[in-house]
C-alpha positions as CSV (number, residue, x, y, z in Angstrom):
1,X,35.0,82.7,133.6
2,X,37.6,85.0,135.1
3,X,39.4,84.0,137.8
4,X,38.9,85.9,141.5
5,X,41.7,85.7,143.7
6,X,41.3,85.1,147.4
7,X,43.7,88.1,147.9
8,X,40.8,90.4,145.9
9,X,38.0,89.4,148.1
10,X,36.2,92.1,149.7
11,X,33.1,92.2,152.2
12,X,30.0,92.0,150.1
13,X,31.3,90.8,146.8
14,X,29.5,88.4,145.0
15,X,32.0,85.4,143.9
16,X,32.1,82.8,141.3
17,X,35.4,81.2,140.7
18,X,37.3,78.0,140.8
19,X,39.3,77.3,144.0
20,X,41.5,74.2,145.3
21,X,40.0,72.3,148.2
22,X,42.8,72.6,150.8
23,X,40.6,70.4,153.3
24,X,36.9,70.0,154.2
25,X,34.9,68.6,157.3
26,X,31.2,67.7,158.0
27,X,29.9,69.4,161.1
28,X,26.9,70.2,162.8
29,X,25.2,73.6,164.2
30,X,24.0,73.9,167.7
31,X,20.6,72.9,166.5
32,X,22.1,69.6,165.3
33,X,21.7,70.8,161.6
34,X,24.7,69.7,159.2
35,X,26.9,72.0,157.6
36,X,30.1,71.9,155.4
37,X,33.3,73.8,156.6
38,X,35.9,74.4,154.1
39,X,39.3,75.9,153.2
40,X,39.5,76.9,149.8
41,X,43.1,78.0,148.4
42,X,44.6,79.4,145.2
43,X,48.3,80.9,145.0
44,X,47.4,84.3,146.5
45,X,46.1,83.1,150.0
46,X,43.1,80.8,151.6
47,X,39.7,81.3,152.9
48,X,37.5,79.7,155.1
49,X,34.0,78.8,153.6
50,X,30.9,77.3,154.8
51,X,27.8,75.7,153.1
52,X,24.7,75.7,155.1
53,X,21.7,73.2,155.0
54,X,18.9,74.3,152.5
55,X,15.3,74.5,154.0
56,X,13.7,72.4,151.3
57,X,16.6,70.1,150.7
58,X,17.9,68.7,154.1
59,X,20.2,65.9,152.5
60,X,21.9,69.0,150.3
61,X,25.1,69.2,152.6
62,X,26.0,65.5,152.9
63,X,25.6,65.0,148.9
64,X,27.7,68.1,148.1
65,X,30.3,66.8,150.9
66,X,30.5,63.4,149.2
67,X,30.7,65.1,145.5
68,X,34.4,66.3,145.9
69,X,37.6,65.8,148.0
70,X,40.6,67.2,149.5
71,X,42.8,68.6,146.6
72,X,40.2,68.9,144.1
73,X,39.0,71.8,142.2
74,X,35.5,73.2,142.7
75,X,33.5,75.9,141.2
76,X,32.1,78.2,144.2
77,X,29.6,80.6,144.1
78,X,28.7,82.9,147.2
79,X,29.3,86.2,149.1
80,X,32.0,87.5,151.0
81,X,31.4,88.4,154.6
82,X,33.3,89.0,157.6
83,X,33.8,86.7,160.4
84,X,35.7,87.5,163.5
85,X,37.8,90.3,161.5
86,X,38.4,87.8,158.5
87,X,36.7,87.0,155.3
88,X,34.6,84.3,155.1
89,X,32.8,83.0,151.9
90,X,29.0,82.0,152.4
91,X,28.5,79.5,149.9
92,X,25.6,79.3,147.5
93,X,26.8,76.6,145.1
94,X,29.8,74.2,145.1
95,X,30.6,71.5,142.0
96,X,33.4,69.7,141.2
97,X,35.8,70.6,138.1
98,X,37.6,68.8,135.8
99,X,41.6,69.2,135.7
100,X,41.4,70.4,132.1
101,X,39.2,73.1,132.8
102,X,41.7,74.6,135.3
103,X,44.7,76.9,135.1
104,X,47.5,75.4,137.2
105,X,49.4,78.4,137.6
106,X,46.7,80.1,139.7
107,X,47.1,77.6,142.3
108,X,50.7,77.1,142.9
109,X,53.1,79.9,144.4
110,X,56.1,80.3,142.5
111,X,59.6,82.1,143.6
112,X,60.7,85.2,141.5
113,X,64.1,83.4,140.4
114,X,64.0,81.6,136.9
115,X,64.9,77.9,137.7
116,X,66.7,77.2,134.6
117,X,69.1,80.5,135.3
118,X,69.5,78.9,138.9
119,X,70.6,75.5,137.2
120,X,73.4,77.3,135.1
121,X,74.7,78.8,138.2
122,X,74.9,75.6,139.6
123,X,76.6,74.1,136.5
124,X,79.3,77.1,136.8
125,X,79.6,76.2,140.3
126,X,80.3,72.7,139.8
127,X,82.9,73.6,137.1
128,X,85.0,74.8,140.0
129,X,85.0,71.9,141.9
130,X,88.8,70.6,141.8
131,X,87.5,67.1,143.9
132,X,87.0,64.7,140.7
133,X,84.9,62.2,142.9
134,X,82.7,65.2,144.2
135,X,82.6,66.6,140.7
136,X,81.6,63.1,139.3
137,X,78.6,62.9,141.9
138,X,77.1,66.2,141.1
139,X,77.4,65.9,137.7
140,X,75.2,62.8,137.8
141,X,72.5,64.5,139.4
142,X,72.7,67.1,137.0
143,X,72.5,64.7,134.1
144,X,69.4,62.8,135.8
145,X,66.3,64.2,133.8
146,X,63.9,62.9,136.3
147,X,65.8,64.6,139.3
148,X,66.3,67.8,137.3
149,X,62.5,68.3,136.6
150,X,61.7,67.7,140.6
151,X,64.5,69.7,141.8
152,X,63.4,72.8,139.8
153,X,60.0,72.5,141.1
154,X,60.0,71.6,144.7
155,X,59.6,73.8,147.7
156,X,61.6,74.1,150.4
157,X,59.3,73.3,152.9
158,X,55.6,72.9,153.4
159,X,54.9,76.4,155.0
160,X,57.9,77.8,157.3
161,X,60.6,79.1,154.5
162,X,60.6,78.8,150.8
163,X,57.3,77.3,150.5
164,X,56.5,78.2,146.9
165,X,57.6,76.4,143.5
166,X,61.3,76.5,142.8
167,X,61.7,77.3,146.7
168,X,64.4,74.3,147.5
169,X,66.5,75.0,144.5
170,X,66.6,78.8,145.7
171,X,67.4,77.9,149.2
172,X,69.9,75.4,148.2
173,X,71.5,78.0,145.8
174,X,71.4,80.5,148.6
175,X,73.2,78.0,151.1
176,X,76.0,77.2,148.1
177,X,76.6,80.6,147.4
178,X,77.2,81.5,151.3
179,X,79.2,78.0,152.0
180,X,81.5,79.3,148.9
181,X,82.2,83.0,150.8
182,X,82.6,81.2,153.9
183,X,85.2,78.6,152.4
184,X,87.1,81.8,151.9
185,X,87.1,83.0,155.1
186,X,87.8,79.6,156.9
187,X,90.5,78.2,154.5
188,X,91.0,75.4,156.5
189,X,87.8,73.9,155.5
190,X,87.3,71.5,152.6
191,X,85.6,73.9,150.2
192,X,84.6,71.0,147.6
193,X,83.1,68.8,150.6
194,X,81.1,72.1,152.0
195,X,79.8,72.9,148.7
196,X,78.7,69.1,148.2
197,X,77.0,69.3,151.6
198,X,75.3,72.2,150.9
199,X,74.1,71.2,147.6
200,X,72.7,67.7,148.9
201,X,71.6,68.4,152.1
202,X,67.8,69.0,151.7
203,X,67.1,67.0,148.4
204,X,64.8,64.6,150.2
205,X,62.5,67.0,150.1
206,X,61.7,66.4,146.7
207,X,59.9,63.1,147.9
208,X,59.0,63.9,151.5
209,X,56.8,66.7,150.3
210,X,53.9,66.5,148.1
211,X,53.5,69.8,145.7
212,X,51.3,68.6,142.5
213,X,48.6,70.9,144.0
214,X,48.6,71.8,147.5
215,X,51.8,71.5,149.8
216,X,51.4,68.7,152.0
217,X,53.7,65.6,153.3
218,X,53.8,62.7,151.3
219,X,53.4,59.2,152.8
220,X,56.9,58.6,152.2
221,X,57.9,61.6,153.6
222,X,56.0,61.1,156.7
223,X,57.2,57.4,157.0
224,X,61.0,58.0,156.5
225,X,61.6,62.2,156.6
226,X,64.1,64.3,154.2
227,X,67.2,63.5,156.0
228,X,67.2,59.6,155.4
229,X,65.5,60.4,151.9
230,X,68.4,62.6,151.0
231,X,71.1,60.3,152.4
232,X,69.7,57.3,150.2
233,X,69.6,59.3,147.0
234,X,73.2,60.3,147.5
235,X,74.2,56.8,148.5
236,X,72.8,55.3,145.4
237,X,74.7,57.8,142.9
238,X,77.7,57.2,144.9
239,X,77.7,53.4,144.5
240,X,77.4,53.8,140.8
241,X,80.8,55.8,140.6
242,X,83.7,53.7,140.3
243,X,86.3,53.8,142.8
244,X,84.6,56.6,144.9
245,X,86.6,57.0,148.4
246,X,84.7,55.5,151.3
247,X,85.8,57.9,153.7
248,X,84.7,61.0,151.3
249,X,81.3,59.0,151.1
250,X,81.0,58.8,154.8
251,X,82.1,62.6,154.9
252,X,78.9,63.5,152.2
253,X,76.5,61.3,154.0
254,X,77.4,62.7,157.4
255,X,76.8,66.2,156.3
256,X,73.4,65.4,155.1
257,X,72.4,63.3,158.2
258,X,73.9,65.7,160.8
259,X,72.4,69.2,159.0
260,X,69.7,69.8,161.4
261,X,72.5,70.2,164.1
262,X,70.5,68.3,167.2
263,X,69.2,65.0,167.7
264,X,65.8,66.5,169.0
265,X,65.6,68.6,165.5
266,X,65.7,65.3,163.6
267,X,69.4,64.6,162.9
268,X,70.5,61.3,163.6
269,X,74.1,62.3,164.3
270,X,75.5,65.4,165.7
271,X,78.1,67.6,163.0
272,X,81.2,66.2,163.9
273,X,83.4,68.1,161.3
274,X,84.3,71.8,160.7
275,X,82.2,71.2,157.3
276,X,79.1,69.7,159.1
277,X,78.5,72.4,161.7
278,X,78.9,75.3,159.0
279,X,76.3,73.5,156.5
280,X,74.2,73.3,159.9
281,X,74.7,77.2,160.7
282,X,73.9,78.4,157.4
283,X,71.0,76.0,156.9
284,X,69.1,77.4,160.0
285,X,70.1,81.1,159.1
286,X,68.6,80.7,155.8
287,X,65.4,78.9,157.1
288,X,65.2,81.4,159.9
289,X,65.4,84.6,157.8
290,X,62.8,83.4,155.2
291,X,61.0,82.2,158.5
292,X,60.8,85.8,159.9
293,X,59.5,87.2,156.7
294,X,56.8,84.9,156.8
295,X,55.9,85.7,160.0
296,X,55.8,89.2,158.9
297,X,53.4,88.3,156.2
298,X,50.9,86.7,158.4
299,X,50.9,90.0,160.4
300,X,50.7,92.3,157.4
301,X,47.2,93.7,158.7
302,X,48.3,93.7,162.2
303,X,48.6,97.6,163.5
304,X,51.9,98.9,164.7
305,X,55.6,97.8,163.9
306,X,55.3,94.5,165.6
307,X,53.9,91.1,164.2
308,X,51.7,89.0,166.4
309,X,53.1,86.6,168.8
310,X,55.1,83.7,166.7
311,X,54.5,80.3,168.3
312,X,57.2,79.0,166.2
313,X,59.9,81.3,167.3
314,X,58.5,82.2,170.7
315,X,58.8,85.8,170.2
316,X,57.5,88.9,168.5
317,X,59.3,90.1,165.4
318,X,59.7,93.6,164.3
319,X,58.1,94.3,161.1
320,X,58.8,98.1,160.8
321,X,61.3,99.8,158.5
322,X,65.1,99.0,159.3
323,X,66.5,101.7,156.7
324,X,66.4,104.4,158.8
325,X,65.5,106.6,155.9
326,X,68.9,105.9,154.0
327,X,68.5,103.5,150.9
328,X,70.8,102.6,148.3
329,X,69.7,101.4,145.0
330,X,70.5,97.6,146.6
331,X,68.7,98.1,149.7
332,X,65.7,99.2,147.7
333,X,65.9,96.1,145.5
334,X,66.4,93.7,148.4
335,X,63.3,95.4,150.1
336,X,61.1,94.9,146.7
337,X,62.1,91.3,146.6
338,X,61.6,90.6,150.2
339,X,58.0,92.1,149.6
340,X,57.4,89.9,146.8
341,X,58.8,86.7,147.9
342,X,56.6,87.4,151.4
343,X,53.5,87.2,149.5
344,X,54.3,83.2,148.8
345,X,55.3,82.3,152.4
346,X,52.2,81.7,154.2
347,X,49.7,80.6,151.5
348,X,49.3,76.6,152.9
349,X,49.4,77.3,156.4
350,X,47.4,74.8,158.5
351,X,44.6,76.2,160.9
């Protein structure tokens, strides 16, 4: 059976394909008749689906509801209809599918950059670290196969920025490269410390987020949060390195704990050293740039040059052409990359 992706849907099209259940609810109509309300996803997007009661089988909807759960794969047949100017799938049949019958790559959005190539960049960056303690700390993570396996696949967020497999590594590499550039601009900062903070600031997201199928928060993530988790991960590695300076350890942990910049944004402490305030600013910048692109993607079908109003950023965002008709080859490549990346940024948004 050929996979039909959500972004291929058109009104009137008959569908017979496999999807991942993002969530499901058993509801009732105004006439007290049960129906199943579903959100189905694949790597290209999300579609709402409805399964209605059958006249000759009044318990059909309840039986179907009990036959699968959230994050299960299901084979769905039905017809695409239009509801409130959006596609909706009117379901005829839905049945559970075994994992071995599913091509997982159809359901997990990925970034454009090769994770192994990004690892090579990180290794090269660590080769340039002069502080022997920081060099050992970074190497201890890179030699940890379990850590690297998760680091290469983890998303940077559930939905707001770089919400795709490999997004965390890409976001981290962005920050490390920006940190290197700023260390040259601000020669009084500790370059190695700034790089170290940028590298480890978000590693707790590997445990905060559950991304085996759809993207959501893990129980540990909701209970502890990625800032605390990340600081604990780094502290465990530091404790295994002989004669690691206590003050340097405190500085590295301070950068992780303060990188959100404000107490109300989840940081238990405020940035108190130049390296920490730089890290907070570049992290905020990278996240917001990609967050803007996500808002632009969610408004791709909105007429005109502006997005719909963003409740996240409390503004409309201009999505028109900013090249003014003058583009270099680099400009064209950047716009093409932006277009590709945007397609993965908003797949798993909540309603």
